[in-house]
C-alpha positions in Angstrom: -18.3 -13.2 8.2 -15.5 -14.4 9.6 -16.2 -15.4 12.8 -15.5 -12.9 15.4 -14.2 -10.5 13.3 -16.8 -7.3 12.6 -17.0 -4.2 11.0 -13.5 -2.7 11.8 -13.9 0.5 14.5 -13.4 4.0 14.5 -10.3 4.7 16.3 -10.7 6.1 20.1 -9.9 9.6 20.3 -7.1 10.3 21.5 -5.4 6.9 20.0 -2.8 6.7 18.8 -2.1 4.9 15.0 1.0 2.1 15.5 4.2 2.9 14.3 8.0 1.0 13.2 10.0 0.6 15.9 12.4 3.9 15.8 15.4 1.4 15.7 13.7 -0.1 12.7 12.7 3.2 11.5 16.0 4.6 11.8 17.7 1.6 9.4 15.0 2.4 7.1 15.8 5.6 6.8 19.7 5.9 6.7 20.3 4.1 3.2 17.6 4.3 0.8 19.7 4.3 -2.6 20.9 1.0 -1.2 19.0 -1.9 -0.3 21.5 -4.3 0.2 23.3 -2.2 3.6 19.8 -1.7 4.7 19.3 -5.6 4.1 22.3 -6.4 6.4 21.0 -3.8 9.2 17.7 -5.1 9.2 19.2 -8.2 9.1 21.7 -8.4 12.6 18.2 -6.2 14.2 16.0 -9.6 13.0 18.8 -11.5 13.9 19.1 -10.5 17.7 15.7 -10.8 18.2 13.9 -7.4 17.1 10.3 -9.0 15.1 9.7 -6.0 13.4 12.7 -6.6 11.9 12.6 -9.8 11.4 8.4 -8.8 9.6 10.7 -6.6 7.0 13.4 -9.0 6.1 10.7 -11.6 5.7 8.2 -9.0 3.4 11.9 -8.3 1.0 11.9 -12.5 0.6 8.3 -12.6 -0.1 8.3 -9.7 -2.6 12.0 -10.3 -3.3 12.8 -7.3 -3.3 17.4 -7.1 -2.4 17.1 -10.9 -1.6 16.3 -13.5 -4.3 12.4 -14.6 -4.0 11.3 -17.3 -1.3 7.5 -16.6 -1.5 7.2 -19.9 0.8 10.1 -18.6 3.4 8.3 -15.5 3.3 5.0 -16.4 4.4 6.8 -18.5 7.0 8.8 -16.0 9.1 6.2 -13.3 8.8 4.2 -15.8 10.6 6.9 -15.8 13.1 7.3 -12.2 12.9 4.0 -12.2 13.9 3.7 -14.6 17.0 6.2 -13.2 18.4 4.7 -9.4 18.4 5.4 -7.4 14.9 1.6 -6.5 13.8 3.3 -5.3 10.2 3.8 -9.3 9.3 0.2 -9.4 8.5 1.5 -7.5 4.6 2.4 -11.1 3.8 0.4 -12.9 6.1 -3.0 -11.8 4.5 -1.9 -12.5 0.4 -0.3 -16.2 2.2 -3.0 -17.7 3.6 -5.9 -15.9 0.9 -3.4 -18.2 -2.0 -3.6 -21.1 0.8 -0.3 -21.3 1.2 -0.6 -21.6 4.8 -2.5 -25.0 6.2 -5.9 -26.0 6.5 -8.6 -25.9 3.7 -7.8 -22.7 1.8 -11.2 -21.3 2.3 -10.0 -21.8 6.2 -6.7 -20.3 5.4 -8.3 -17.1 4.4 -11.0 -16.8 7.6 -8.3 -16.8 9.3 -6.4 -14.3 7.7 -9.4 -12.0 8.2 -9.8 -12.9 11.9 -5.6 -11.6 12.2 -6.4 -8.5 10.1 -9.4 -7.1 12.2 -7.4 -8.5 15.6 -4.0 -6.5 14.1 -6.6 -3.1 13.8 -8.4 -3.1 16.9 -5.4 -4.3 19.1 -2.6 -2.5 17.3 -4.0 0.1 15.5 -2.0 -0.5 12.8 -3.2 1.3 9.3 -2.1 -1.3 7.0 -4.4 -3.9 8.1 -7.8 -1.6 7.0 -6.7 -2.2 3.6 -6.3 -5.5 3.5 -9.5 -5.7 5.3 -11.1 -3.4 2.7 -9.4 -5.9 -0.3 -11.0 -8.8 1.4 -15.0 -7.6 2.3 -14.6 -6.2 -1.6 -14.0 -9.8 -3.1 -15.1 -11.9 -0.4 -11.9 -13.3 1.0 -12.9 -15.1 4.8 -15.6 -12.6 4.8 -18.9 -12.3 2.7 -18.4 -10.1 -0.5 -19.5 -7.2 0.8 -18.5 -3.2 -1.5 -20.4 -1.2 1.2 -18.2 -2.2 4.2 -14.8 -2.3 1.8 -15.7 1.2 0.5 -16.0 1.7 4.4 -13.8 0.0 5.6 -11.4 1.9 2.2 -12.1 5.7 3.1 -12.2 4.4 7.2 -7.5 3.9 6.3 -7.8 6.7 3.8 -8.4 9.4 6.5 -5.5 7.9 7.7 -3.4 8.5 5.2 -3.6 5.5 3.7 -2.6 6.2 -0.5 -3.4 2.0 -1.4 -6.3 2.4 0.5 -7.4 5.5 -1.4 -6.5 3.7 -4.5 -8.4 1.2 -4.0 -11.0 3.3 -3.1 -10.9 4.4 -6.4 -10.6 1.4 -7.9 -13.6 0.5 -6.7 -15.5 3.0 -7.4 -14.6 3.2 -11.1 -15.7 -0.7 -11.3 -19.1 0.5 -10.2 -19.2 -1.4 -7.1 -20.0 0.8 -4.5 -23.1 3.5 -6.4 -22.9 5.8 -8.9 -19.7 8.3 -8.7 -18.1 10.9 -11.1 -15.3 10.9 -13.3 -13.9 14.0 -11.6 -14.3 12.3 -8.0 -12.8 9.2 -9.1 -9.7 10.5 -10.9 -9.5 13.0 -7.3 -9.4 9.9 -4.8 -5.9 8.7 -7.9 -4.7 12.1 -7.5 -4.6 11.9 -3.1 -3.9 8.2 -3.3 -0.6 9.4 -5.4 0.1 12.5 -3.3 0.2 9.8 -0.3 2.3 8.1 -2.1 1.1 5.1 -3.0 2.5 3.6 -6.7 0.0 2.3 -8.7 -2.0 5.4 -8.6 0.8 7.3 -8.9 0.7 4.7 -12.4 -2.4 5.1 -12.9 -2.4 9.4 -12.5 0.6 9.1 -15.4 -1.8 6.8 -18.0 -5.4 9.4 -16.9 -2.6 12.5 -17.8 0.0 11.2 -21.2 -2.6 12.1 -23.5 -3.0 15.8 -23.4 0.2 17.8 -24.3 -1.1 20.4 -21.4 -0.5 17.4 -18.7 2.4 15.5 -19.6 5.2 17.1 -18.0 2.5 16.7 -14.8 2.2 12.9 -16.2 5.9 11.7 -16.6 6.7 13.2 -12.9 3.7 10.9 -11.9 4.8 8.0 -14.0 8.6 8.6 -12.4 7.5 8.6 -8.6 5.8 5.4 -9.8 9.3 4.1 -10.9 11.5 5.0 -8.3 9.5 3.1 -5.3 9.6 -0.6 -8.5 6.5 -0.4 -9.3 6.4 -1.9 -13.1 3.8 0.3 -14.4 5.5 3.7 -13.7 8.9 2.0 -15.6 6.3 1.4 -18.5 4.6 4.5 -18.2 8.1 6.6 -17.8 9.4 5.2 -20.6 6.0 5.7 -23.8 5.7 9.9 -21.5 9.4 9.7 -22.5 9.1 9.2 -26.2 6.2 10.6 -26.7 7.9 13.7 -25.5 10.7 13.0 -27.6 8.1 12.8 -30.6 7.8 17.1 -29.6 10.9 18.0 -29.3 9.4 18.2 -25.6 12.2 17.4 -22.7 10.8 16.7 -18.9 10.7 20.2 -16.6 11.5 19.7 -13.3 8.7 22.3 -12.2 6.3 19.3 -13.2 8.0 16.8 -9.5 8.4 20.3 -8.1 4.7 20.7 -7.7 4.0 17.4 -7.3 6.4 16.9 -4.3 5.0 20.5 -2.6 1.7 18.6 -2.8 2.7 15.7 -1.6 3.8 17.2 1.2 0.7 19.4 2.0 -0.9 16.3 1.9 1.6 15.0 4.3 0.6 17.4 6.7 -3.1 18.1 6.3 -6.4 16.8 7.5 -7.5 14.6 5.3 -10.7 15.4 3.2 -12.1 13.1 1.3 -14.4 13.9 -2.5 
């Protein structure tokens, strides 16, 4: 176990999770279909010294979203943003350190990543840190490999509405790493993760539903949502399902997407109840 990094604690009663700076959030919501305009506005905030905007820009650079991909610079800028008070920078810092892109031995970097994730959750209650803690626990990166500890972290994050953690929990169960779970329970988790907005889970739901004609419309809707978020598996699923639909004279039904969107809204405002 990484020194000084215990199991993540539950949020105290009445405590609030970290939320993105309203100024940065407003820019991200203003023109979601115009990434270049968004980047230009985020860059203005970053240049003015907003560390959370710096972290968003660094993540775009690290992933190549709307700008030239540069992992090294993305890692460097994320670390700077974190040091200046941006907990959202850990979503890039952790994989950077896991890949040994920091300073020192790779094992020591992984331990540092785990410690930073733990501190970020305990001090800021930044939900995304929990899913990353679970990943580290499930793979033994910077801490002992412990599927049961990963299960706890994923479930904790999922109860706070984290789609990625719910998806990773389903994967953990599917691979048999945390006890036996029924196929129905695993699929229910993939569906819940999809409703919580995780693009990888949405692509997985599309894959699971595509071969049954009675669920193909829903499969196409999930693939379309995943593709719209930029997931390459979602794009592939959408293309292949569209070809299957064409073969049988089927056309996409807008009602299928509406049903999913209605369920997504209910999941976003309702209590989180995991199977």
